[in-house]
Backbone as CSV, one residue per row, in Angstrom:
resi,resn,N_x,N_y,N_z,CA_x,CA_y,CA_z,C_x,C_y,C_z
1,UNK,186.720,55.701,-26.259,185.302,55.273,-25.739,184.967,54.595,-24.433
2,UNK,185.523,54.247,-23.749,185.931,53.697,-22.297,185.526,54.921,-21.555
3,UNK,186.173,56.161,-22.041,186.059,57.355,-21.079,184.827,58.105,-21.347
4,UNK,184.142,58.078,-22.569,182.577,58.209,-22.963,181.549,57.177,-22.124
5,UNK,181.843,56.324,-22.173,180.719,55.283,-21.381,180.842,55.444,-20.259
6,UNK,182.342,55.659,-19.779,182.374,56.232,-17.786,181.863,57.568,-17.755
7,UNK,182.214,58.456,-18.607,181.285,59.873,-18.069,180.059,59.659,-18.080
8,UNK,178.976,58.871,-19.374,177.586,58.518,-19.434,177.294,58.216,-17.879
9,UNK,178.159,56.998,-17.140,177.488,56.457,-16.462,177.738,57.246,-15.143
10,UNK,178.750,58.493,-15.010,178.753,59.315,-13.614,177.516,60.307,-14.299
11,UNK,176.979,60.695,-14.865,176.085,61.406,-14.876,175.032,61.005,-14.978
12,UNK,174.899,59.922,-15.118,173.567,58.924,-15.294,173.262,58.989,-13.918
13,UNK,174.434,58.312,-12.572,174.703,58.391,-11.238,174.201,59.497,-10.733
14,UNK,174.616,60.663,-11.127,174.412,61.915,-10.500,173.417,62.764,-10.446
15,UNK,172.744,61.961,-11.673,171.143,62.560,-12.266,170.480,62.057,-11.028
16,UNK,170.425,60.595,-11.008,169.646,59.839,-9.677,169.806,60.764,-8.456
17,UNK,171.220,60.542,-7.880,171.096,61.389,-6.276,170.712,62.667,-6.179
18,UNK,170.705,63.269,-7.813,170.199,64.802,-7.738,168.902,64.763,-7.292
19,UNK,167.713,63.712,-8.314,167.016,63.604,-7.921,166.426,63.433,-6.951
20,UNK,167.257,62.732,-5.975,166.164,61.710,-4.596,166.881,62.703,-3.679
21,UNK,167.830,64.048,-3.846,167.837,64.650,-3.335,167.220,65.778,-3.132
22,UNK,166.473,66.334,-4.685,165.451,67.356,-4.583,163.803,66.695,-3.735
23,UNK,164.206,65.233,-4.331,162.750,64.940,-3.535,162.928,64.681,-2.294
24,UNK,163.763,64.325,-1.409,163.915,64.686,-0.125,163.756,65.858,0.381
25,UNK,164.286,66.911,-0.111,163.814,68.356,0.090,162.867,68.672,0.178
26,UNK,162.234,68.334,-0.778,160.233,68.533,-1.059,159.841,67.622,-0.037
27,UNK,159.741,66.756,0.168,159.214,65.702,1.210,159.223,66.456,2.321
28,UNK,160.738,66.506,3.176,161.199,67.572,4.431,159.954,68.855,4.742
29,UNK,160.300,69.906,3.061,159.492,71.110,2.924,157.600,70.685,2.982
30,UNK,157.464,69.512,2.572,155.975,69.411,2.685,155.186,68.582,4.199
31,UNK,156.628,68.095,5.179,155.922,67.397,5.877,156.408,67.936,7.203
32,UNK,157.426,69.337,7.113,157.256,70.430,8.364,156.906,71.665,8.377
33,UNK,157.833,72.675,7.441,156.929,73.773,7.278,156.041,74.276,6.398
34,UNK,156.412,73.845,5.361,155.060,73.900,4.371,153.616,73.609,4.481
35,UNK,153.762,72.217,5.208,152.151,72.122,5.614,152.156,73.293,6.387
36,UNK,152.668,73.487,7.380,151.933,74.417,8.344,151.589,75.788,8.029
37,UNK,152.163,75.951,7.192,152.194,76.925,6.675,151.036,77.524,5.709
38,UNK,150.993,76.590,5.109,149.110,76.122,4.279,147.877,76.239,5.339
39,UNK,148.336,75.413,6.450,147.421,75.736,7.745,146.897,76.782,8.324
40,UNK,147.958,77.901,8.834,147.779,78.910,9.176,147.096,79.703,7.813
41,UNK,147.785,79.784,6.804,147.076,80.654,5.847,145.426,80.282,5.621
42,UNK,145.570,78.868,5.577,143.631,78.690,5.272,142.811,78.581,6.576
43,UNK,143.702,79.205,7.731,143.044,79.291,9.003,142.551,81.265,8.933
44,UNK,143.691,81.771,8.261,143.385,83.075,8.013,142.679,83.396,7.151
45,UNK,142.530,82.634,6.342,141.249,82.838,5.376,139.742,82.728,5.594
46,UNK,139.998,81.375,6.392,138.796,81.321,7.024,138.133,82.107,7.720
47,UNK,138.798,83.040,8.659,138.479,83.673,9.701,138.339,85.177,8.935
48,UNK,138.806,85.328,7.527,138.374,86.353,6.847,136.893,86.195,6.498
49,UNK,136.672,84.693,5.667,135.335,84.567,5.341,134.415,84.919,6.077
50,UNK,134.428,84.873,7.665,133.538,85.230,8.461,133.481,86.208,8.690
51,UNK,134.500,87.107,8.589,134.027,88.070,8.847,132.821,89.656,7.984
52,UNK,132.349,90.474,8.092,131.497,91.160,7.539,132.016,91.999,6.212
53,UNK,131.643,91.830,5.145,132.213,92.219,4.171,131.150,93.902,3.714
54,UNK,131.778,95.168,3.317,130.365,95.921,3.171,129.985,96.662,4.324
55,UNK,128.825,97.348,4.094,128.325,98.261,5.178,127.982,97.034,5.995
56,UNK,128.092,97.264,7.477,127.639,96.700,8.668,126.632,97.503,9.014
57,UNK,125.716,96.057,9.893,124.550,96.827,10.563,123.854,96.375,11.621
58,UNK,122.907,96.550,12.214,122.743,95.281,13.511,121.405,95.080,13.509
59,UNK,121.259,94.065,13.901,119.850,93.229,13.879,119.753,92.872,15.024
60,UNK,117.654,92.958,15.405,117.665,92.800,17.119,116.198,91.813,16.976
61,UNK,116.469,91.129,17.422,115.314,89.999,17.541,114.480,90.295,18.734
62,UNK,112.954,90.054,18.450,111.821,89.906,19.851,112.670,88.998,20.534
63,UNK,113.091,87.679,20.105,113.386,86.284,21.198,114.557,85.425,19.957
64,UNK,114.918,84.941,20.364,115.769,84.081,19.633,115.633,82.501,20.219
65,UNK,114.670,82.270,20.992,114.751,80.942,21.338,112.966,80.638,21.400
66,UNK,112.507,79.600,21.146,110.796,79.466,21.012,110.612,78.062,21.680
67,UNK,109.923,77.994,22.371,109.747,76.828,23.041,108.445,76.406,22.876
68,UNK,108.534,75.063,21.860,107.079,74.903,21.526,106.134,73.910,22.604
69,UNK,106.750,73.675,23.249,106.020,72.576,24.606,106.006,71.688,24.123
70,UNK,105.178,70.862,24.426,105.028,69.062,23.837,103.866,69.174,23.160
71,UNK,104.747,68.702,21.746,103.508,68.286,20.316,104.005,66.542,20.319
72,UNK,103.267,66.409,19.347,103.063,65.142,18.649,103.866,64.051,17.805
73,UNK,104.615,63.574,17.478,105.263,63.364,16.678,104.633,63.359,15.159
74,UNK,105.434,63.744,14.704,104.841,63.756,12.893,103.881,65.303,12.879
75,UNK,103.777,66.208,14.006,103.448,67.195,13.500,104.579,68.199,13.563
76,UNK,103.911,69.548,12.863,104.649,70.311,12.024,104.866,71.882,12.813
77,UNK,105.683,72.342,13.904,105.317,73.647,14.437,106.603,74.815,13.500
78,UNK,105.565,75.492,13.608,106.004,76.746,12.788,105.796,78.090,13.725
79,UNK,107.047,78.481,13.886,106.972,80.043,14.895,107.752,81.260,13.624
80,UNK,107.424,82.654,13.884,107.914,83.822,13.271,108.891,84.195,14.184
81,UNK,110.256,84.513,13.816,110.877,85.003,14.468,111.192,86.262,14.250
82,UNK,110.263,87.145,14.698,110.355,88.595,14.371,111.854,89.905,14.701
83,UNK,112.073,90.458,13.674,113.313,91.420,14.114,113.293,92.800,13.398
84,UNK,114.258,93.403,14.312,114.382,95.338,13.355,115.527,95.313,13.339
85,UNK,115.864,95.972,12.086,117.011,96.309,11.812,117.241,98.039,12.622
86,UNK,118.048,97.767,13.526,118.239,98.658,14.446,120.064,99.391,14.065
87,UNK,120.087,99.351,13.088,122.007,99.760,12.566,120.957,101.035,11.921
88,UNK,122.605,102.070,11.123,122.331,102.390,10.008,122.641,102.093,9.268
89,UNK,122.427,101.236,8.881,122.606,100.570,7.189,121.637,99.145,6.662
90,UNK,121.425,99.354,5.221,120.242,98.253,5.075,120.596,97.126,5.422
91,UNK,119.785,96.111,6.057,120.031,94.791,6.791,119.806,94.017,5.426
92,UNK,121.010,93.088,4.914,120.640,92.323,3.797,120.880,90.686,4.385
93,UNK,119.963,89.872,4.794,120.191,88.398,5.277,120.841,87.420,4.214
94,UNK,121.813,86.940,4.354,122.555,86.139,2.907,122.046,85.029,2.561
95,UNK,121.556,84.259,4.005,121.199,83.186,4.251,120.939,82.740,5.674
96,UNK,120.321,81.498,5.488,119.230,81.218,6.640,119.344,79.873,6.600
97,UNK,119.684,78.930,7.637,120.442,77.705,7.444,120.038,76.553,8.705
98,UNK,118.816,75.566,8.696,118.955,75.019,9.663,120.144,73.954,9.838
99,UNK,120.116,73.355,11.047,121.026,72.338,11.654,120.880,71.017,10.251
100,UNK,119.430,70.409,10.449,119.519,69.929,9.724,118.106,69.361,8.423
101,UNK,117.973,68.504,7.896,117.123,68.554,6.680,115.137,69.000,7.592
102,UNK,115.251,68.796,8.881,113.504,68.550,9.472,113.248,69.954,9.366
103,UNK,114.740,70.989,9.798,114.350,72.350,9.950,114.468,73.089,9.373
104,UNK,113.258,73.894,8.404,113.430,74.950,7.224,112.974,76.230,7.592
105,UNK,114.012,77.350,7.223,113.610,78.437,7.557,112.991,79.345,6.314
106,UNK,112.221,79.921,6.515,111.782,81.155,5.411,112.544,82.650,5.686
107,UNK,113.160,83.439,4.500,113.839,84.289,5.395,113.588,85.688,4.157
108,UNK,113.441,86.910,4.384,113.217,88.057,3.467,114.272,87.917,3.154
109,UNK,113.920,88.291,1.182,115.492,88.094,0.465,115.790,90.094,-0.031
110,UNK,114.565,90.418,0.141,115.120,92.024,0.065,115.714,92.831,1.218
111,UNK,116.405,94.109,0.777,117.197,94.237,1.895,116.179,95.118,3.105
112,UNK,116.499,95.050,3.921,115.797,95.921,5.339,116.344,97.046,5.580
113,UNK,115.373,98.273,5.298,116.120,99.214,5.701,116.034,99.728,7.134
114,UNK,116.936,100.819,7.376,117.255,101.169,9.176,115.815,101.136,9.604
115,UNK,115.473,100.812,10.896,114.186,101.086,11.109,113.477,99.900,11.083
116,UNK,113.511,99.478,9.964,112.646,98.698,9.224,112.738,97.254,10.181
117,UNK,111.180,96.352,10.141,110.881,95.449,10.680,111.041,94.271,9.922
118,UNK,111.189,92.743,9.966,110.870,91.117,9.452,110.414,90.187,9.927
119,UNK,110.504,88.967,9.531,110.151,88.091,10.066,111.036,86.782,9.585
120,UNK,111.901,86.049,10.377,112.317,84.638,9.646,111.313,83.413,10.321
121,UNK,110.524,82.812,9.253,110.088,81.813,9.458,109.912,80.464,9.787
122,UNK,110.504,79.818,10.756,110.953,78.419,10.879,110.134,77.523,11.167
123,UNK,110.422,76.113,10.470,109.269,75.394,10.438,110.166,74.373,10.463
124,UNK,109.903,73.162,11.909,110.362,71.964,11.923,109.197,70.900,11.962
125,UNK,109.897,69.988,11.549,108.908,68.462,11.493,109.298,67.569,12.142
126,UNK,108.557,67.184,13.183,109.015,66.242,14.166,108.967,65.080,13.912
127,UNK,108.579,64.582,12.657,108.854,63.074,11.797,110.018,62.611,12.223
128,UNK,109.804,61.305,12.930,110.821,60.177,13.786,111.470,60.990,14.707
129,UNK,111.122,61.849,15.621,111.916,62.652,16.751,111.344,62.247,17.543
130,UNK,110.281,61.556,17.988,109.732,61.524,19.397,110.000,60.235,20.011
131,UNK,109.505,59.953,21.054,109.608,58.582,21.984,108.185,58.639,22.543
132,UNK,107.710,57.723,23.146,106.749,57.047,24.065,106.659,58.132,25.015
133,UNK,107.671,58.518,25.909,107.587,59.607,27.178,108.068,60.875,26.779
134,UNK,108.468,60.964,25.660,108.659,62.315,25.582,110.287,62.679,25.155
135,UNK,110.732,63.061,24.164,112.297,63.015,24.307,112.239,64.806,23.370
136,UNK,112.947,65.294,24.159,113.121,66.718,24.476,114.454,67.490,22.957
137,UNK,114.042,68.285,22.545,114.357,67.944,20.830,114.965,69.627,20.805
138,UNK,115.624,70.215,20.343,116.326,71.490,20.502,117.021,71.476,18.857
139,UNK,116.579,72.611,18.263,116.910,72.764,16.595,117.131,74.226,16.476
140,UNK,118.572,74.296,15.783,119.007,75.597,15.659,119.237,75.853,14.363
141,UNK,119.045,77.173,13.781,118.989,77.661,12.669,119.861,79.453,12.728
142,UNK,121.100,79.035,11.725,122.168,79.964,11.800,121.565,81.022,10.173
143,UNK,121.568,82.281,11.129,121.084,83.432,10.080,122.796,84.071,9.718
144,UNK,122.551,84.343,8.683,124.058,85.045,8.207,123.516,85.975,7.041
145,UNK,124.039,87.575,7.803,123.373,88.800,7.165,124.925,89.839,7.194
146,UNK,124.766,91.036,7.214,125.396,92.011,6.862,125.967,92.760,8.540
147,UNK,125.854,91.615,9.493,126.160,92.225,10.926,127.591,91.870,11.404
148,UNK,127.532,92.269,12.511,129.202,91.491,13.688,128.659,91.597,14.853
149,UNK,128.854,90.115,14.870,129.066,89.046,14.381,127.998,88.629,13.462
150,UNK,128.421,88.051,12.227,128.143,87.843,10.721,126.911,86.728,11.027
151,UNK,127.227,86.151,11.891,126.212,84.819,12.396,125.262,85.188,13.467
152,UNK,123.811,84.932,13.737,122.827,85.070,14.453,122.051,83.623,14.720
153,UNK,122.184,82.993,15.750,121.400,81.726,15.969,120.010,82.009,16.704
154,UNK,118.842,80.883,15.863,117.762,81.269,16.738,117.459,79.414,17.081
155,UNK,116.754,79.481,17.830,116.561,78.014,18.547,115.203,77.698,18.760
156,UNK,115.092,76.651,17.594,113.409,76.176,18.439,113.400,75.077,19.150
157,UNK,112.777,74.825,20.657,112.759,73.640,21.383,111.762,72.682,21.926
158,UNK,111.851,72.003,22.448,110.589,71.467,23.048,110.643,69.799,23.172
159,UNK,109.337,69.316,23.644,109.168,68.118,24.205,108.641,67.039,22.924
160,UNK,109.192,66.613,21.999,108.170,65.349,20.798,107.676,64.235,21.310
161,UNK,106.488,63.558,21.683,106.222,62.459,21.845,105.473,61.794,20.803
162,UNK,106.007,60.357,21.128,104.983,59.618,20.340,103.466,59.592,20.497
163,UNK,102.851,59.085,19.419,101.551,58.596,19.736,101.021,57.402,20.078
164,UNK,100.469,56.507,20.950,99.836,55.639,21.007,99.284,54.884,20.406
165,UNK,99.711,54.053,20.112,98.903,52.648,19.044,97.458,52.474,19.727
């Protein structure tokens, strides 16, 4: 009976040591090479997501920066950025996104054929963006399409003044 109790005690002791050893090995893998390889995999995946998929074309804007000059706070500035599909494939604009909620783009949802023209209308709401002496504002819109590079940037810029009371 003493032998059985002694044998059980040894088995229990070995199981704790074995679990601790496995846990230590997992912990070392997670803090050294394991996390690094996950970061590398994530980085590679992110780069793949930024690469165009499917047929690629070219977009050419008449202008990518619009200076609206001086306006008073609360005014809405609208500008049409006209573009041409200068590639050999239909142009598909997947998304157009302003850098903040005050800059809102509208873009064509249908494909633009090679040689075709289109426009992206950007509206910038100047509410709460001015100062009495005038504050320089620069807002950017990211246009994502089946182009290389995948993202094109449009900018509206100018001075916003507060109305004197």
